[in-house]
N, C-alpha and C positions, 0 to 999 in steps of 0.2 A: 484486339489490338488496343493499346493505350496510349492515346495522343502520338502517334508516330508521326502524325503531320506537324507536329509542333516539335518533334525531338531533334537535336542537335547531334551531328556526327562530326568528330575530328580526324581528318585525313593527315597521316604523318608520312611523307613519302618524299626522297630526295630527287624524283623525276617528275618535273612539272607535268609532261605529257600524261603519266598515271594519275596524277590529280585531276586534271582535266577529265579524263576518261570516268572516273569513278563519280567526280561531280555531276557529269552528264547523266550518268545512271541513277544517282539519288536526288538530285536536286528539286525534283517535284514532289517528292515526300518528305524530305528532312531540309533541316538547316544545315549549311556545310560551313566547317571551318577547315583552314587547312595550314600545313608547316612542311617546310622543305629539309629542316634539320630537325634531329631527335632534342636538342636543347630548346629551340623554340617551341616544339610541340608540348614540351613539360610546362612551359611558361603558360601556353593557351590551356592547357588542361586543368591547371590550377585557378584559372580566373573565373570568376562568377560572370553570368551563368555557366556552370560546366557542362561539357558535353556529355550526352546520353551513352555514347559509344565511341570507341576509338579504334579507326582502321590503321594498323601499323606495318609499315615494310620493315623486313628484316635487314637487307643488305642495304646500308648506307654508311658513309665515311664519318670517321670522327667517332660517332656514338650510334651502334647500330641497334636494330630493333629490340634486341634480347636486353641490352643495357637500359633502354629507355623503359622497357616493360619492368625490370627491376626496379627502378627509381619509382615509377607508378606505384607498385606495390609495397612498396615501402614508405611510402608518403600518405598520412593518414587523411589528407584533403582528397587523394585520388585513387586509394586504394580498392575502393567499391566500383570505379567505373569500369564496364567490361571492355576488355581488349582482343579484339580479332586480328590475329596474324595475316597480312596480305602478301605473299611472297611468291617468288618463282621456285623458290627451295621446295621440293616435294619429297624429300626422303622421311621415312617413317621416324627416324632418329631427331630429325628437325622439328617434325611436329611434335614428338613427345616433349623435347626441351621447352618449346613454348608453351605447351599444356602445363608442364610443371612450374613454370616460372609464375602462373597465374592467368594465362589468356583463357579466354573461353572457347574460342574455336580458331580455325586455321583453314583459310581460303587459299587455294594454289591459283597462280597465274598461268595461262590465260583465264581470265574470270567468265564463269557462265552467269550471265545476268540473273536469271530466274533464281539459281541456286543462291548467289550472293544475296540477292533481296531478301528471299524466304530467311536465311540464317541470321541476317541483320535484323529483321523484323522481330523474329523470334527472341533475339537476345534484348533488344531494348523493351520489348514486352516484359521480359522477365526481370529486367532493371528497374523498371517503373514500378511493376508489382512489388518488389523488394522495398524501394523507396518509400512508396505510398504506405506500406506496412511499418516500415520504420518511424515515419511521421506520425502515422496513427498512434503507435506505442508512446513516442514522445509527447504527444497530445495527452494521451491517458494518464501518463506519468506527472504530467503537470496537472490534471485535475485531481489526481490522487493527492499531491502535494499540498495544493490549495484546501482540499478537503481536512486533512490531517492538521494543517495550520489552523483552520476554522475550528475545528474540534477543541484544539489545544486553547484556543482564545475563549471557549466558552468555561474552561475549567477554573473553578474558584480560587480565590487567593487565600492562602493559610492563614489561621485565625490565630491571635496571641492575646486574647483578652484574659481577665481576671477568672473569669468562671469557665471559659471555652478556649480550648487550643486545638489546632489542628493540623495536619500534615498529609501529604498524599506523595503517590508515586503513579506515574502514568507513562509507560514506556511502550510505545508502539511496536508491533511485531514487524518482521520484515515484509509483509504486505498490509495495508491500510485495513484495519480491523472496525469493530462497530462498537467500542467501548468508549462510555463518558459518564461524568458523575457530577455531582454539586451538592452544595448546601446553602440556604438561603433563609432569612426570616419571612415567614408568612405573615405574621404580625408579632406584636409584641411579646408574646408568650408562646409562639410555635417557631419551632426551625424544621424545615424540611431537609430530609437528607437521603440522596438517593444515588444509586448506580445502575446503570442500563448497558446490557451487552446483547447486541444484534448477532444473530446468525449470520455466519460467512464472513467473508472480507470484500474489500473493493469499495468503488464509489457508491454502489447500491445500498450497501450495509452502512457505510458511513452518513448518507443523505437521511435514511432511517433515523438512525441514531439522532442526528441534528434536529430532525422534526419532533422526535419525541421529547428530547430533552427541552427544546424551546416552549413547548405546549405546557411543560411542568414549570418552567421558569417564570413564563408569562401568564401562567394560570389561566389558559384558553380552553380548556375541556369543557365542554358545557354540563350542565347538572353533577357537577363536581365539587365536593369541600375537600379542599386540599389540606385541611387539617387531619382529614380522615383518610390512614394509608387504603383501606380497602375501597373508599370511594374513588380514590385516584387510580386504582388498578382497574377498577370497572370502566372508568372515563377512558383510560388508555385504550383498553380492549374494544370499546366501541369505535374509538377514532381510528383506530390501526389493525383492520382486519388483514390478515396476510392475502387474501386474494386480491386486495387493493395495493400490495406492497412488494409485487412479483414474488408472492409466496415465501416472503420473508416475515420473519417473528423475533422477539426479542424477549430476554429475560430481564427482571427488575426487582431490586430490592429498595423500598420506600419506607422511611421511617420519620416520625414527627417527635422531636424534643419538646417538653413543656417545662422550663425551668420552675415555675410557679408550685406545680403539682410533684415536680422531681420525678417524671415518668417518661416514658419511651416508647410510642406506639409505633407497630411496624407490620408490613405485610410484604410477602414475597411471590413472586409468579415464576417458576422454574428456576428459580436463583439459588446458588449456595447460601446457607445461613449465614448470617453475621454473626459476630462474636463481641460478646459483653464482658470484660472483667471488671469487678468492682469489688469494694470493701469499706468498711465504716472507718477503718483505721489503716494509715498508711503502713503499719508494721505487720497487720495481719496479711495471711495468704488470702489472694484475690478469688473470688469465687468466678467460674467460668458458665455463663448462659448462652446457648445456641439459640439465635433469633431467627426465625423462619417460620412461614405457614405454608400449608398445603395449596398449591395452585399452579396450573399450567401455564406455558409462556403465554406473553401477551400476543393476540392476534390469532392464535390457533383454533379457537372454537367461539363461536358468538354467544351462545347461551351459557355463559360462565357466570358465577358470583364468588368474588374473591371476599375472603374474611381477615380480620386483623386481631392483633393479640397485643398486650401492654404489658410492661415490666416496671416495677418500682425502682428507681435509682438508689443508691447508696451515696455516702460521702465522697468516695473516689470512684470514678466510672473512667472506663475507656472502652469504645467502640471501634471495632474494625469492620468494615464493609468492601467487599472485594468480588472480583470476578473470577472464573474457574481458571483463567489465564495465570493466575498466581500460583497456583499449586499444581496445575496438570503438566508436569515435567517430567523427563525421564531421568533417573537419578543415574549415579555413577555404575551401580548394580544392574542397569538396564530394567529397572522397576519403574512403573507409573506410580508417582505420589497421587495418595487419595486425599479427599476432604478431611476425613478424620485423622490422617497422618498429619497435615498441616494445621488442624484445630490442636491437636498434641504438641506440636511444635510452637504454637503461639503461646498455649499454657505454661510450657517450661521454659521458654527462652524469652519470650517478649511479652511479659505479664505487667510489667510496671505501669502502674494506674497514674504516675505523676511525671511520666517521661514519654516524649514522642520517639517512636522507633520504626517507622515505617521505612525509612531509608536503611536500617539494619536488616529488616526484613527481605528488601530487595537484593541486598549483598548476600544474604544468608540462601536464598533460594539460587541465585546465580552461582554460588559455590557449589551447591548440591546437585546442579546441572551435569548431566554427563559430556557436554560440549561446550564451547566457548562462545557458540554462534549465537544468533537473535533467538528470542522467545517465539515459538510457534504462533502463539497468541497474545493479545495485548496484555500485558501487565499492569493491572489497574488496582490500586488497593487506597481507602481512604480511612485516616486514622482521627478520632475525635476523642478529647478528654473533657470530660464535665465534672466540675469540682462544686460541691455544695457547702 
């Protein structure tokens, strides 16, 4: 039983004696409301707090029980309230008609108190369970929306400086994912660039993503040099073991740009390689370099030592950092796009080192998808142009 002592029953019957009879039977366990006409019953049913169940007579003047039930089941405010027909009509076709109109049960007069009480209690229990589930889902949906908005607030503003330009696309999937990214100056000569992708979806993935991002932004990892990508990955792995994160882990690409040295240091943990396009002359064909290091996802194993690499930049440079949700789509041939195919697409169509193109990439991937629905995973891509 779920709060049957607090449940409210609305009795709609044109005969006061019948209302008195049912009220006497139910009043010890339930709050009772009553109406002697269908019109009045509909008004009461729509008022807050609404009844948990309606006992509805069929044979009434002006508006019979079938008409009342029809209105109840077409009104969004009352459609979910369970209706039990309580009537002297005992023909099987009458019962079938009532059930087809949306009633949950059919009790014939004269009423057997034990049977009536049992059926009423059962349907109130079911209704309250359903309502509790809906309320729980609504609360979860609000939490998910709040987490999504918070992740969005953490994302960086696009840059439009003389030496550095940036753009990004972050399109959440149909369910809350765990993608987030950022870039910021560690000091005057080191810019951190990173993208995190937590396994799974939902509030748990989002909260781990938020914690990891904030530990990088606030530089709160212990024994960590944030100008060293390998040191950052090792610090994250110490801080976020999956055994303490509900068995969740995340992949990451982390890079550090140095304008004075014209270099980009980087390390990755289970993450797709980043793509660097560069040239010394805007008219030259751009070189493409895949930037990635070997390493398992963060949190999977305790005794892991991550390594980093470094690349020298040229006069014109463009960096793409992205999650696997950018390319893991099914195309119109029902084939899965691979990381190598996406890399080739970038090299052939989005290789301009002086032009930001992340929005065009998103449009192209949407065009290649075999359906117009939302992405299965978060679509996250960061694009930076470095000019020397």
